[in-house]
C-alpha positions as CSV (number, residue, x, y, z in Angstrom):
1,M,-1.1,-10.3,71.6
2,M,2.1,-11.7,73.4
3,E,3.9,-8.6,72.4
4,F,0.8,-6.8,73.6
5,A,1.2,-8.7,77.0
6,R,4.8,-7.6,77.3
7,N,5.0,-4.1,77.0
8,K,1.3,-2.9,78.9
9,L,1.7,-5.3,82.2
10,N,4.4,-5.7,84.8
11,K,6.8,-8.8,85.4
12,S,3.8,-11.1,87.4
13,E,0.5,-10.3,85.8
14,Q,2.3,-10.8,82.6
15,Q,3.4,-14.8,83.9
16,K,-0.1,-14.9,84.8
17,V,-1.7,-13.7,81.6
18,I,1.2,-15.8,79.3
19,M,0.2,-18.8,81.2
20,L,-3.8,-18.1,80.5
21,L,-3.5,-18.0,77.2
22,T,-1.1,-20.6,76.7
23,D,-3.7,-23.1,78.7
24,L,-6.8,-21.2,76.5
25,H,-4.8,-21.5,73.2
26,M,-3.8,-25.8,74.2
27,R,-8.1,-26.2,74.6
28,S,-8.8,-24.4,71.6
29,L,-7.1,-26.4,69.5
30,C,-8.8,-29.4,70.8
31,N,-12.4,-27.9,69.9
32,E,-13.6,-24.5,67.9
33,R,-16.0,-23.1,71.8
34,G,-12.6,-23.2,73.1
35,L,-11.2,-21.6,69.8
36,K,-14.5,-18.5,70.3
37,Y,-12.9,-18.7,74.5
38,Y,-9.3,-18.0,73.6
39,L,-11.0,-15.2,71.5
40,K,-13.1,-13.7,74.0
41,A,-10.6,-13.9,76.2
42,L,-8.1,-11.6,73.9
43,D,-10.6,-9.1,73.4
44,K,-11.2,-8.8,76.9
45,L,-7.4,-8.4,77.4
46,E,-6.9,-5.3,74.4
47,N,-10.2,-3.9,76.2
48,Q,-9.2,-3.9,80.1
49,Q,-5.9,-1.5,78.8
């Protein structure tokens, strides 16, 4: 996923995406519901491209 973000987005967008994914990832480690949000966010990002 990180490779996808690096290849498709400009620098400021990359940083936003990586910060978002990192934040979501940390939350997802805390609970299963967070993991579902994390996976949905990944799907949305991939579908937008």
